[in-house]
C-alpha positions in Angstrom: -18.8 -35.1 16.3 -20.4 -32.1 14.7 -19.2 -31.0 11.2 -19.1 -27.4 12.2 -17.2 -25.4 14.9 -17.9 -21.9 16.3 -15.3 -19.2 16.2 -15.7 -16.1 18.4 -13.6 -13.0 17.9 -12.6 -10.5 20.5 -13.0 -7.5 20.8 -15.1 -7.4 17.8 -18.0 -9.4 19.4 -18.4 -11.4 16.1 -19.1 -15.1 16.0 -19.6 -17.4 13.1 -19.7 -21.2 12.3 -17.1 -23.0 10.1 -16.8 -26.3 8.6 -14.4 -28.3 10.9 -10.9 -28.2 9.5 -11.2 -25.0 7.7 -7.8 -23.2 7.5 -8.1 -20.0 9.8 -6.3 -18.0 7.0 -9.2 -18.5 4.7 -11.6 -16.7 7.1 -9.7 -14.5 9.4 -8.2 -12.1 6.9 -11.6 -10.5 6.4 -11.8 -9.7 10.0 -8.5 -7.9 10.3 -6.0 -10.6 10.6 -3.1 -9.8 8.2 -0.8 -12.3 6.5 2.4 -10.3 5.4 4.3 -13.4 4.3 1.3 -14.9 2.6 0.6 -17.5 5.3 4.0 -19.2 5.0 4.8 -19.0 8.7 7.7 -16.8 8.1 6.7 -13.6 10.1 4.5 -12.7 13.2 2.1 -10.4 11.3 -0.9 -12.8 11.7 -0.6 -13.3 15.5 -3.9 -14.0 17.4 -4.3 -14.9 21.0 -6.2 -18.0 21.9 -8.6 -17.3 24.8 -10.4 -20.6 24.6 -9.7 -23.6 22.6 -6.3 -24.7 21.2 -4.1 -24.0 18.1 -1.3 -26.6 18.2 2.3 -25.2 18.4 4.4 -25.9 15.3 8.2 -25.7 15.0 7.8 -22.6 12.9 5.7 -20.9 15.6 8.4 -21.8 18.3 11.1 -20.2 16.2 9.2 -16.9 15.7 7.3 -16.5 19.0 9.0 -16.2 22.4 8.3 -18.7 25.2 6.3 -15.7 27.0 4.2 -15.2 23.8 3.3 -18.8 23.5 2.6 -19.2 27.2 0.3 -16.3 27.0 -1.7 -18.0 24.2 -0.3 -16.3 21.0 -0.2 -18.3 17.9 0.2 -17.8 14.2 -3.2 -17.8 12.5 -1.7 -19.1 9.2 -0.7 -22.3 11.0 -4.1 -23.1 12.5 -7.3 -24.8 11.4 -10.8 -24.6 13.0 -10.6 -28.1 14.5 -12.7 -27.1 17.6 -14.5 -24.1 18.9 -12.2 -21.2 19.4 -12.4 -17.7 20.9 -9.6 -15.6 19.5 -8.4 -12.1 20.5 -7.3 -9.8 17.6 -7.0 -6.1 16.9 -9.7 -4.6 14.8 -8.3 -3.6 11.3 -8.7 -0.1 10.2 -7.3 0.9 6.8 -6.0 4.5 6.2 -8.0 4.5 3.0 -8.1 7.9 1.2 -11.1 8.6 -1.0 -11.1 11.8 -3.2 -13.3 14.9 -3.6 -11.1 17.1 -5.5 -12.8 19.3 -8.0 -11.4 19.2 -11.6 -12.1 20.3 -15.2 -14.2 18.0 -17.3 -16.4 17.9 -20.3 -19.8 16.5 -19.4 -20.9 13.1 -20.6 -24.3 11.3 -20.2 -24.7 8.5 -17.8 -22.7 7.2 -14.8 -19.0 6.2 -14.5 -17.0 4.0 -12.0 -13.4 4.9 -11.1 -11.4 2.2 -9.3 -8.1 2.4 -7.5 -6.9 -1.1 -7.2 -4.2 -1.1 -4.6 -2.2 -3.9 -3.3 -3.6 -3.4 0.1 -7.0 -1.6 -0.4 -9.5 -1.0 -3.2 -11.4 2.2 -3.5 -14.3 2.8 -5.9 -16.5 5.8 -6.8 -19.6 6.1 -8.7 -19.7 9.4 -10.7 -22.4 11.3 -12.5 -20.6 12.0 -15.6 -22.9 15.1 -16.4 -21.5 17.1 -13.5 -18.6 14.9 -12.0 -20.5 14.7 -8.7 -19.5 11.6 -6.6 -22.6 9.6 -6.0 -21.2 6.9 -3.9 -17.9 5.5 -2.5 -16.9 2.0 -1.4 -13.8 0.8 -0.1 -12.4 -2.7 1.0 -9.3 -4.5 1.9 -7.9 -6.2 -1.2 -8.8 -9.9 -0.6 -5.8 -11.0 -2.5 -3.6 -9.9 0.4 -4.4 -13.0 2.3 -1.9 -14.5 -0.1 0.7 -11.9 0.8 0.9 -8.3 1.9 3.4 -7.0 -0.7 3.5 -7.2 -4.4 6.5 -9.7 -4.6 4.7 -12.1 -2.3 1.7 -11.7 -4.5 3.9 -12.4 -7.6 5.3 -15.5 -5.9 1.9 -16.9 -5.2 0.7 -16.2 -8.8 3.7 -18.1 -10.4 2.7 -21.4 -8.4 0.1 -23.7 -9.7 -3.3 -22.1 -10.2 -2.2 -19.0 -8.2 -2.7 -16.5 -11.0 -6.1 -17.7 -11.8 -7.2 -17.6 -8.1 -5.9 -14.0 -7.5 -7.6 -13.0 -11.0 -10.8 -14.4 -9.8 -10.7 -12.9 -6.3 -10.1 -9.4 -7.5 -12.5 -9.4 -10.4 -15.3 -10.7 -8.1 -14.5 -8.3 -5.3 -14.6 -5.2 -7.7 -17.8 -6.5 -9.2 -19.3 -6.7 -5.7 -18.2 -3.1 -4.9 -19.7 -1.8 -8.1 -23.0 -3.5 -7.2 -22.8 -1.7 -3.7 -22.3 1.5 -5.4 -25.3 1.1 -7.5 -27.4 0.2 -4.5 -26.2 3.3 -2.6 -27.2 5.5 -5.5 -30.8 4.7 -4.5 -32.0 3.3 -7.9 -30.5 5.9 -10.3 -31.8 4.3 -13.5 -29.1 5.8 -15.8 -26.6 3.2 -17.0 -22.8 2.9 -16.3 -21.1 4.1 -19.4 -17.6 3.3 -18.5 -15.3 1.9 -15.8 -11.7 3.0 -15.4 -9.3 0.9 -13.2 -5.8 2.0 -12.2 -3.2 0.0 -10.1 0.6 -0.8 -9.9 1.9 -3.2 -12.6 1.4 -6.3 -10.5 -2.2 -5.4 -9.9 -2.6 -4.6 -13.6 -1.4 -8.1 -14.5 -3.4 -9.9 -11.8 -6.6 -8.2 -12.8 -6.1 -8.7 -16.5 -4.9 -12.3 -16.3 -1.5 -11.6 -17.6 1.5 -13.9 -16.8 3.5 -12.2 -13.9 6.6 -14.5 -14.4 8.6 -11.7 -16.2 8.1 -9.7 -13.1 9.6 -12.2 -10.9 12.9 -12.4 -12.8 15.6 -10.0 -13.9 15.2 -7.4 -15.6 11.6 -7.4 -14.0 9.8 -6.0 -17.1 6.1 -6.7 -17.7 4.7 -9.1 -20.3 2.3 -6.3 -21.3 1.8 -2.9 -20.0 -0.7 -1.2 -22.3 -4.2 -0.3 -22.2 -6.3 -3.4 -21.4 -10.1 -3.3 -22.4 -12.9 -5.7 -21.4 -16.8 -5.7 -21.6 -18.0 -6.0 -18.1 -19.6 -9.4 -18.9 -16.1 -10.7 -19.6 -15.4 -10.3 -16.0 -18.5 -11.9 -14.8 -20.2 -8.6 -13.8 -24.0 -8.4 -14.6 -24.1 -4.6 -15.4 -26.9 -3.2 -17.6 -25.6 -2.1 -20.8 -22.5 -4.2 -20.6 -20.2 -1.1 -20.4 -16.4 -1.2 -21.2 -13.9 -1.7 -18.4 -10.6 -0.1 -19.2 -7.4 -0.9 -17.1 -5.3 2.2 -17.8 -1.6 1.5 -19.1 1.5 1.3 -17.1 4.7 3.4 -17.5 7.2 0.6 -17.4 8.6 -2.0 -14.9 7.0 -1.7 -11.6 5.7 1.9 -12.3 2.0 1.3 -13.0 -1.1 3.2 -14.1 -1.8 4.4 -10.6 1.4 6.5 -11.2 0.1 7.5 -14.6 -3.1 8.6 -12.9 -0.9 10.5 -10.3 0.7 12.4 -13.3 -2.7 13.2 -14.6 -4.0 14.4 -11.2 -1.0 16.6 -10.4 -0.6 17.9 -14.0 3.1 17.0 -14.0 2.8 16.6 -17.7 1.4 20.0 -18.3 3.7 22.0 -16.0 6.5 24.4 -17.2 8.2 24.0 -13.8 10.1 20.9 -12.7 7.9 18.9 -10.4 8.1 15.5 -8.6 5.7 12.9 -7.6 6.4 10.2 -4.9 4.4 7.2 -3.8 5.8 5.8 -0.6 5.2 2.1 -0.1 6.8 -1.3 -0.3 7.7 -0.2 -3.9 8.4 3.5 -3.9 7.5 5.1 -7.1 9.1 8.3 -8.3 8.4 10.6 -11.2 10.5 13.9 -12.0 9.6 16.1 -14.9 7.4 18.7 -16.7 5.6 19.1 -19.9 8.7 18.4 -21.9 10.0 15.2 -20.5 9.1 12.8 -17.6 11.5 10.4 -16.0 10.0 7.6 -13.7 11.5 4.7 -11.6 10.5 2.3 -9.0 12.6 1.2 -6.0 12.2 -1.6 -3.6 11.9 0.3 -0.3 10.8 -2.7 1.7 7.5 -2.8 4.0 8.8 -0.6 6.9 6.6 2.4 5.7 3.7 0.1 6.2 4.7 -1.2 9.5 5.9 -4.7 8.1 9.0 -6.5 9.0 9.2 -4.4 12.1 9.4 -6.2 15.5 6.1 -4.5 16.7 5.0 -3.2 13.5 1.3 -2.9 12.4 -0.9 -0.8 10.1 -2.4 2.3 11.1 -5.2 0.7 13.3 -6.4 1.0 16.8 -3.5 0.4 19.3 -0.9 1.7 16.8 1.5 4.3 17.9 1.1 6.8 15.0 2.9 9.7 16.2 5.9 10.5 18.3 7.0 14.0 19.6 9.4 15.3 22.2 7.9 16.8 25.4 10.1 18.1 28.2 13.1 16.1 26.7 11.3 12.9 26.6 9.4 10.7 23.9 5.6 11.3 23.9 3.4 8.9 21.9 0.0 9.3 20.3 -1.9 6.0 20.0 -4.7 5.5 17.6 -8.1 4.9 19.3 -6.8 6.3 22.6 -6.1 2.8 24.0 -3.2 0.9 25.3 -0.5 0.7 22.6 0.1 -2.6 20.9 2.4 -1.8 18.1 3.8 1.0 15.9 2.8 1.9 12.2 5.0 3.5 9.5 4.3 7.2 10.4 5.1 6.5 14.0 8.4 4.7 13.2 9.5 7.7 11.1 8.6 10.1 14.0 10.3 7.9 16.6 13.6 7.7 14.7 13.5 11.5 14.0 12.8 12.1 17.7 15.6 9.7 18.7 18.1 11.3 16.5 17.3 14.8 18.0 17.7 13.3 21.5 20.8 11.5 20.6 19.3 8.2 21.4 20.0 7.2 17.8 23.4 8.0 16.1 23.5 9.2 12.5 24.9 5.7 11.5 21.6 4.4 12.8 23.2 2.7 15.8 21.2 2.9 19.0 22.8 4.7 22.0 25.2 2.5 24.0 23.4 1.0 27.1 20.0 0.7 25.1 20.1 -3.0 25.3 19.4 -3.2 21.6 16.0 -1.4 21.8 14.4 2.0 22.5 11.2 1.9 24.6 8.6 4.3 23.2 5.7 3.4 25.5 5.2 0.3 27.4 5.2 -2.4 26.0 6.2 -1.0 22.6 9.7 -0.5 21.6 11.8 -0.3 18.5 14.9 -2.4 18.0 18.1 -1.9 16.2 16.8 -4.2 13.5 13.8 -1.9 13.1 15.9 1.2 12.7 17.8 -0.8 9.9 14.7 -1.6 8.1 13.8 2.1 8.0 17.2 3.0 6.8 16.9 0.5 4.0 13.5 2.0 3.0 14.4 5.7 3.2 17.9 5.1 1.5 16.1 3.5 -1.5 13.6 6.4 -2.0 16.2 9.1 -1.4 18.7 7.4 -3.8 15.9 7.0 -6.4 15.1 10.7 -6.2 18.6 11.6 -6.3 19.4 9.7 -9.2 16.5 10.9 -11.2 17.3 14.4 -10.5 21.0 13.8 -11.7 19.7 12.0 -14.9 17.5 15.0 -15.5 20.4 17.4 -15.1 18.9 19.1 -12.1 19.7 19.9 -8.6 17.3 19.5 -5.6 16.8 23.2 -5.5 15.6 23.2 -9.1 12.4 21.2 -8.0 9.6 23.6 -7.6 7.3 21.1 -5.6 7.1 17.5 -4.7 3.9 15.8 -4.4 3.4 12.9 -1.9 0.7 10.4 -3.2 -1.3 7.9 -1.2 -2.3 7.3 2.3 1.2 7.2 3.9 2.3 10.3 1.9 -0.8 12.0 3.4 -0.1 11.2 7.1 3.7 11.2 7.3 5.1 14.2 9.3 7.1 16.0 6.7 9.4 17.4 9.3 10.3 13.9 10.5 10.7 12.8 6.9 13.2 15.6 6.4 14.9 14.9 9.7 15.9 11.3 8.8 16.8 12.4 5.2 13.9 10.7 3.4 12.9 13.9 1.7 15.7 16.5 1.6 13.5 19.5 0.7 12.0 22.5 2.4 8.8 21.3 4.3 6.6 23.9 2.5 7.8 22.4 -1.0 6.6 19.1 -0.1 2.7 18.7 -0.5 0.6 15.7 0.4 -1.5 15.1 -2.7 -4.2 12.6 -1.4 -5.3 9.8 -3.5 -4.0 11.0 -6.9 -4.6 7.5 -8.4 -8.3 7.7 -7.8 -8.3 11.3 -9.0 -6.6 10.3 -12.2 -8.9 7.4 -12.7 -11.9 9.8 -12.4 -10.2 12.1 -15.0 -9.9 9.2 -17.4 -13.7 8.5 -17.3 -14.3 11.7 -19.3 -12.2 10.5 -22.1 -14.2 9.5 -25.2 -12.0 7.2 -27.3 -9.5 4.3 -26.9 -6.8 6.6 -28.1 -7.3 9.0 -25.3 -7.3 6.1 -22.7 -4.0 4.9 -24.1 -2.2 8.1 -23.1 0.2 7.5 -25.9 1.6 10.9 -26.0 2.3 11.0 -22.3 3.8 7.6 -22.4 6.1 8.5 -25.3 7.6 11.5 -23.4 8.1 9.2 -20.3 11.4 7.3 -19.7 11.6 4.5 -17.4 14.8 4.1 -15.5 15.6 0.6 -14.0 17.5 1.7 -11.0 19.2 -1.5 -10.0 21.0 -1.4 -13.4 22.3 2.2 -12.9 26.1 2.1 -12.2 25.8 4.6 -9.3 22.9 3.2 -7.6 24.4 0.9 -5.0 26.9 3.7 -3.9 24.2 6.3 -3.7 22.0 3.9 -1.8 24.7 3.2 0.7 25.3 7.0 1.2 21.6 7.7 1.6 21.1 5.1 4.4 22.8 7.2 7.0 20.8 9.9 8.9 21.7 13.6 8.6 23.8 14.7 11.7 21.4 17.5 12.5 
């Protein structure tokens, strides 16, 4: 029997050989198959359809997949090994990755710099000419750690088991080193050296990159072991870069509020504003900052993965085949599908739109209950529908964010109308329909006051490249005037959260 087997992927048209017995999870992630639960056979996020060959059915698959799905050849990739030649059908993964081309003030420096936004899902890196702040090259990729869990807590769980921390540390360091190599190649042999590298990310990414024990983040009160500036030489990370430049991971602000949010503050100039401003990064963990140049309050809240399409019955990322927008036309639901193909699921922005439209058509009640006679689901466009459980997932997510904003404003001593502007950071914040977000009660502010701000983490990392000392990289003054609130210890949080779960009546 040959020692290798051949895997063909449809509709990508890609094929490759593997050593017999290789777990499919180890190779399919890079080709678009996601593993939201970290490959533990607890969800359906890694479904693939077996066109030729066989993946045995396990009891876990029988409990998660319907009889019709199993009969059609659908299997969980995390449960399979490459024991024989396989032809698998999967959807091509397309990330909503935001680069940044925002102009900003800077003091020229010699040489080149690299800014890295290390996200839980995606990594974006830019090579800059520090003499003029021009972006010379951009590279982005799916964070390879995500094969061990789509959200930060799955990643923390993996890191606290066995050699999990070391494996995740090696993965991300190697991947970023490769991206920097690609940036230099794309710069067509620019002979100038890289003088500095600035990395930002949430607190979990900070710990995993720096090799810091994440156990404290898995236990109450969920405080980091270390959250300050971490400095390495590139050679410490296994990177072969001429001149061995320093690599600085910017400091976090407290709890799960990481340096990506510190970078967002820098990018939006919240810390320099006379007016009261807000910054919200919508994701599995929603981070919120309210403040001005006098004082900053920040918090994170576990919104759950509904905004990213996870833990939703037909949820998926913003990829080909995803319903990304839902409107009302002639009194009926109308859906826009990415790639102009047959729909196969719904992403976070589509879910927000669908619920907002459902509320306007009285298909969904303010309590979140689907209209009587719906048989527990609301058909959007054949075969995609949302279920009662999907609506509840969105209610949990929006309730957590809305409660966080409300409590931070109350702690500040301000009312919603005192806020001058609310910035939305990141890919989801850039693509969400602000009218739909207001309709479901996620963002209770006038639409023209809410501003998508793009990739503020990457912009803030670029700003940091022009600092000249470790003290400036530490942002000590900014951190001293920032107060971190642990929302789950706030006496009013649970009551406010329950109140904010309901949808506005109109």
